[in-house]
Structures are given as C-alpha cells and as structure tokens.
C-alpha positions, 0 to 999 in steps of 0.5 A, a space after each residue: 503455489 508450491 511450498 518452496 515458492 512460498 518459502 522464497 516469498 516469505 524470505 523476500 518479504 522479510 528482506 527484499 535485498 536478500 542475495 540469491 546465494 543467501 536465498 539458496 542457502 535458506 531454501 536448499 537451492 543452488 544460487 542459480 535455481 533460487 534466481 530462476 525461481 524468483 524470476 518466475 515468481 516475478 513473471 507470474 506477478 506473485 512478486 510485483 516489485 521491491 521497495 524501500 520501507 521508510 519512516 513517515 515521521 522522518 520524512 515530515 509526515 507524522 499525521 496518518 488518517 483514513 478518509 472515507 469518501 462517498 459520491 455526492 451524486 450516486 448517479 455520477 460516474 464512479 471515477 474517484 480513484 482516477 480523480 484522486 490519483 495525482 494527490 501525492 498525500 494519498 498513500 492507498 485507495 481501497 474500494 469498500 462495501 458499505 456506506 462509503 465507496 472508497 477509503 483512502 489512507 493519507 499521510 500529511 505533516 500537520 492538521 492544517 495540511 489534512 484540512 487542505 487535503 480534505 478540501 482538495 479531495 472534495 473538490 476533485 472528486 465531488 465527494 463527501 468525506 468522513 475522516 479518522 485520524 490515527 493516534 498510533 500504529 502498533 504494526 503495519 505492512 504485515 506480510 500475508 499469511 502464507 
C-alpha cells in the first residue's frame, strides 16, 4: 500500500466522518482525488465500513468478559461460530491456538446476565467454557500500526 493511502487510512480511523475536503487538505490532494482514493480503498476491502463508537456503559452493558470455548466432543464438527452467531451479547469471536478453540468477547448488564449467557453458549454449541471478567479497560479499539 502506498504511503498516501496509509495516511488516508490513519486519518479515517481517527475520524471516519472526515469530509473529503478535509481529507484532501490533510494529504495535499484535491477533494475529488481524496474521494477517488477512499473509494478505491473501499473497493479493495482495505476500508470495510464505518461505524459509530458507542459507550457500552451508557447502553446498560457495563460487564465485559472473555469466554474461552472448547468442544466437549473434539470429533464433533467445528461449527461453534455459526451456532453462536445469533447471540447478540457476543461482540467478537476469535479462533485461537491453544487448549481452547475460540475466545468470545461479550458484553452484558449484570453477573446474572453473564451466567445466563454462559448457559446459552454451552447449550447452543456443546462446549465447555472458561470465563475471564474484565475489571477495567485502559484502552481498546486501537488502530493497527501502519
């Protein structure tokens, strides 16, 4: 990727609502050239979308946890992500190396909600779980080092 494209990506990661005019000023491009570059980055899949960053506490979801899942029957199909996709409390699902197969990042309102979610996960995917509750988050969602 060209340095100019990296600069554009860095700027948009910081402010996804930056106008093409401001993006052009920051990079030395015309507004139309900035727009064209962004469109190409989107078409290539470098920029996959734009989203609002929300405060989970303000949404009533102050409890974050990481749940490691491991199949009870190792010979069973590896379909846990598909079985868990409809659980809206699951914010992310990562396939990992090690004893567990996946690590889920979840957000819920209270410890009782986490307990209920764990039961749903175990039943839906036929897995055992190991849970780590987050006490605080000094930082999150950092952009990649480009």
